[in-house]
N, C-alpha and C positions, 0 to 999 in steps of 0.2 A: 784306710781304716779309720783314721782319726776324724775324717769328715762325717763318719757315721755317728759320732758322739752326740751332736745336737738332736739327731733324729731319735736316738735311744732316749735321751732326756725328755723330748717331746712326748714320746710314747709312754714313758713312765709317768709323766704328769697326767696325761690323758687317762691312763689306767687307774691311777689313784683317785681321780675324780669320778670315773665310772664306778669305782668301788663304793664311794659314798652313795651314789644313786642306787646301786644294786643292793646295798645293805638295808635301806628303807624298803625296797621292793621285796626282798626275801623275808623280812620280818612280817610284813603284811600277809604274804603268801603262807608263811609258817603258822601264824596265829589264827588267821581268819579263813585260810584256804580259799582266798579270793585272788585271782589275777587282776590286779588293779591297772587297767589300761589307761586310767587318767593320771598315772604316776608321772609321765612325761609332761603332761599339761600343768601339773602342780610344780614341776621343775621350772617351767617357763614362767608361771604365775609368780613364784617367789622372786625370780630374777627381775621381773617387771616392777614388783612392789619395791624392791631394794633400789632399782634405778630411780623411781619416782621419789623415794625418800631421800636419796643422796642429792638429787637435783633440786628438791624443794618444791616440786610441782604440786604437792598436796595443798600448799599454803598460799599460792598465788602471790599477789603483791601486798598482802596484809602486813601489818607491823611485825607479826611473828615470822612471816615469810622473809621479810627483809633481814630480820635478826638471824634467821636460819641460814640464809645465803651468805652471811658474813662469817659463819663458823668455818674453821679450817676444814678442808676437804677430807683430811684424815679422820676427824671427828664424825663428820656426816657419813663417811664410808663405814666406820665401825658400827654406827647406829643402824645403817642400812643392812649390814650383815646380820643383825639381830632381828630387825623388824620384818624383813622379807620372809625368812623361814617361819617367824611367828605367825604372820598372817596366812601363809600357805598352810601351816598346821591347822589353823582355824578352818580354812576351806576344806582341808582333808577330813576334819571331824564332822563338818556338815555333810560331806559325802558319805561318811560312815553311817550317819543317822538315816540317810536316804537308802542305804544298802540293807538296813535291818529287815524290811519286809521280805527280802530274798533269802534270808538265812533258813536253812532246812529245806530249801528247794533246789532243783538241779542247778549246777554251777553256771550254766549258760545264762541264767537270769542276772547273776552278779556281773558276769563278763559283759553282757549287753548294756547293763546300767552304767558300768564304768566307761565303756566305749562312748556311750551317749554323753556322759559327764565330760569326757575329754573334748568332744566336739563343742559342747556348750562353753567350757572354759576358754577354748581357743577362739570362739567367736566373741566372747566377752572381752578378751584381750584385744581383738581387732577393733571393737567398738570403743574401748577405753584409750588405747594407745596408738591406734592406726595400723595400717598394713605394712608400712615400710620398715626396713631394718634400722635398729637403733643401737646405741652403745652405752655401756655403763662406765661412768667416770671412776677412775681409781686415783689414789694419792700419787704424787710425783715420785715419792720415795720408792715405790714398788713398780714404777713404770720405766719404760726405756730399755736400753740394752747395755751390755758390758763385754769387754774383750777378755778372753782367758785362753792361753795356749795357742794364740793365733786364730781363735774361733770367736764368733760373736754369739752371745746368748741373751735370751729375753729375761730380764729381771723378774717380770711378773710370773713367768712360768715356774721359776724357782720358788717364788712366794706361794703360788697355787699348790705346788707339790708339798711344800712344808705345811701349809694349812691343812691339806687333805690328810697327811700323816697324823697331825695333831688331832684332827676331828675323828679319824678312825680309832686312834688310841683312846680318846675320851669315850667314844661309843662302846668300845670293848670294856673299859673300866666300869661304865654304867651297867652293862649287861652282866659282867662277871663279879662285881664287887658291891652291888647294892641289892637290897631286897626287891626293889621294883624290877630290876633286870632279871633277877632269879624268877620272879613271877612271869615275866614275859617269855623267858626261855621255857618254863614249864608249860605255859599256854601253847607255845609253838610245838611242843612235844605231844601234849595231850590236854586239850582245852577242857574236856569233860572232867578230868581229874582235878583241874584247877577249880572248877565250879564246885565239885564235891568237897573240896577243902575249905569252902566258904568264901572264896573270892568272887567278887562281882564281875562276871564275864563281860557284861555290857560295857562297864567302865574300862576294863582291860583292852577290849577291842577299840574303844574310842581313843585311849591313850596311844595304842600301837599305831593306829591309822594316822593320828596327828604327828607322832614321832617320825614315822616313815615319810610323811609329806614334808616335814621340816628338813629331814636329811636330803631329800630330793631338791628342795628349794635352796638349801645351803650350797649344794653342788652347782645349782643353776647360777647363784650369785657369783661364785668364784669362777665358773666357766664362761660366763657372759662376756668378759673382756677378751677372751680367746676366740670364741665362736661367733660373737655378735648376738643380737637379740632380734628375733622375728617371731610372729605368732605361732608358727608351726614348728618351732625348734624342738618342742617336746617329742615330735615324731622321730627326730634324729637320735633320741636317747632311749626311748622305750624299748626298741628292738635290741640294742646292745645290752640293756639291763636284763632283759629276759634271757638272752643267750648266756649271760654271765652266771645267773643263778642256776641255770641248767648245767653249765660246764663245771661250776664249783660244787654242785650238789645242793639240792633245795634244803634250806634251813641251816647250812653251814656258814658260819661267820668267816673263818679264814679261807674256806673254799671260794667264797665270793670275792674276797680280796685278791687271792692268788689268780683266779680266773680273770678278774678285771685287769690286773697288771699284765697278764699274758695277752689279753685282747689289745690293750693299749700299745704294748711293744710290737705286736704283729701289725697293727695299723700304722704305727709310726715308722717302723723299719721298711715295711712294704712300700709305704708312701715315698720313701727315699729313692727307690729303684723303679717302681712301677705304680705311679699314683692311681692309675685306673683300677688297680687290683687291691688298693688299700682296704676298702670296706669289705670286699669279697674275702679277704684273708681271714676275717674273724669267723665267717661261716665255715671255711675250710678247717680252721682250728677247732670249731665245734664238732665237725665230723670226725676229726682225728681223735679228739678226747673221748667222745662218746663211743667211737669204734673200739677204743682201748679199754674204757671203763664206763659202762652204760649208766651207772648212777652218779657220774660226775667225779671230780677229783677227790673230794672229801665227803661225798654223800654217804649216808648210812645204808647198811645192807637192809633190803626190804625183807619182810617176813615171807614174802612169796618166793624168795630165793633160797630158803632153807629146804 
């Protein structure tokens, strides 16, 4: 039984990082009613931006590049954690501007546009950073392993789990305790009501798309040292993110968090006994949850059910 503990911790870490990805995804779906298939590509793009910022590849052998390379890795990592999501947020906002002609039309238009954007971003990553797998450097203080209770644990996974908990808490505080968060929540519930109250719906959508892209990129930066970096890594996260918001209930913050942790634990624990079934386990979990509760764990009751 004790041998199962590292797998549970791995699953918990994975679930918390999945939650960060899914929260950005569910905000975009809730406010804009668009399934953003480029969400995974933005996850990858943010991680690549952070990797280049940390490594100093932007600056080459210039005097600034030499000065940058002499900075402690912890400083460059902290800056990379900010720069990667910021640039991915900008890319997300550009994508939202491209989406505007599709508003008011069948949702298939938005779906196809974001699918095309995902392919374009993936190819741009290949052109800019190559096709091979790369790694994101992390400070020595959060790298390596340690022994506890006769078991070996990864220091970085503890850091990643703590970072994800902190980020989820800050996102919750932003949504629940600030007027901007209240506007976003209102927009997710009824965007036309927000427009009627005098808010600029175009700016709200731009903000939400950028915020959602930044959350995906933040998860990408933290997850990259665990999963590695490759151009098509976004495909590996977009499907779990979609399953999580369906399992949690579309638009539900804590539903997405709980569903993400359940998915992470099911993948982590199944991987310990039957690795070939680890990814399949989240689909079985989806069937079990929707079979028990069709609107997801914490999804609101539809008017059609009355």
